[in-house]
C-alpha positions as CSV (number, residue, x, y, z in Angstrom):
1,M,1.4,17.5,-3.8
2,T,5.0,18.5,-4.0
3,E,6.5,18.6,-7.4
4,H,9.2,15.9,-6.9
5,D,7.6,13.6,-4.4
6,P,7.5,10.1,-5.9
7,L,4.9,8.7,-3.4
8,D,2.5,11.6,-4.2
9,A,3.1,11.1,-7.9
10,W,2.4,7.3,-7.5
11,I,-0.9,8.0,-5.6
12,V,-2.1,10.4,-8.3
13,A,-1.1,8.1,-11.1
14,S,-2.7,5.1,-9.5
15,A,-6.0,7.0,-9.0
16,E,-5.9,8.1,-12.6
17,L,-5.2,4.6,-13.8
18,M,-8.2,3.3,-11.8
19,K,-10.3,6.2,-12.9
20,L,-10.9,7.2,-9.2
21,P,-11.6,10.8,-8.4
22,L,-8.9,12.2,-6.2
23,D,-9.7,15.6,-4.7
24,P,-6.3,17.3,-4.0
25,A,-7.6,17.9,-0.4
26,W,-7.7,14.2,0.1
27,L,-4.1,13.6,-0.8
28,P,-2.6,14.0,2.7
29,A,-5.1,11.4,4.1
30,V,-4.5,9.0,1.2
31,R,-0.8,9.4,1.6
32,Q,-1.0,8.7,5.3
33,N,-3.0,5.5,4.6
34,V,-0.6,4.3,2.0
35,E,2.4,4.9,4.3
36,V,0.8,2.9,7.0
37,T,-0.1,0.1,4.5
38,F,3.5,0.0,3.2
39,R,4.9,-0.1,6.8
40,L,2.6,-3.0,7.8
41,A,3.4,-4.8,4.5
42,A,7.2,-4.4,5.3
43,Q,6.7,-6.0,8.7
44,F,4.8,-8.9,7.2
45,D,7.5,-9.3,4.5
46,E,10.3,-9.3,7.2
47,F,8.6,-12.1,9.3
48,P,10.9,-15.1,9.1
49,L,9.4,-18.4,7.9
50,P,11.1,-21.7,7.8
51,D,12.0,-23.1,4.4
52,D,9.5,-25.9,4.7
53,A,6.5,-23.6,5.4
54,E,3.5,-24.4,3.3
55,P,0.3,-22.4,2.8
56,A,-2.8,-23.7,4.6
57,P,-4.9,-25.8,2.3
58,V,-8.1,-24.7,4.1
59,F,-8.8,-21.4,5.9
60,G,-11.3,-21.2,8.7
61,T,-13.1,-24.0,10.5
């Protein structure tokens, strides 16, 4: 973890808050997973929906 990297600090703090063990050797893999998750979430957030879009009342068949 770099001293001033906010994402690394967030990962470490989140693991501590959830009482999850976080071996420092895992940090690069966890960081990569979080970066992919944030990138996918941003794409989902940017997807345009019409103003009258409603959530589906039932999912599945």
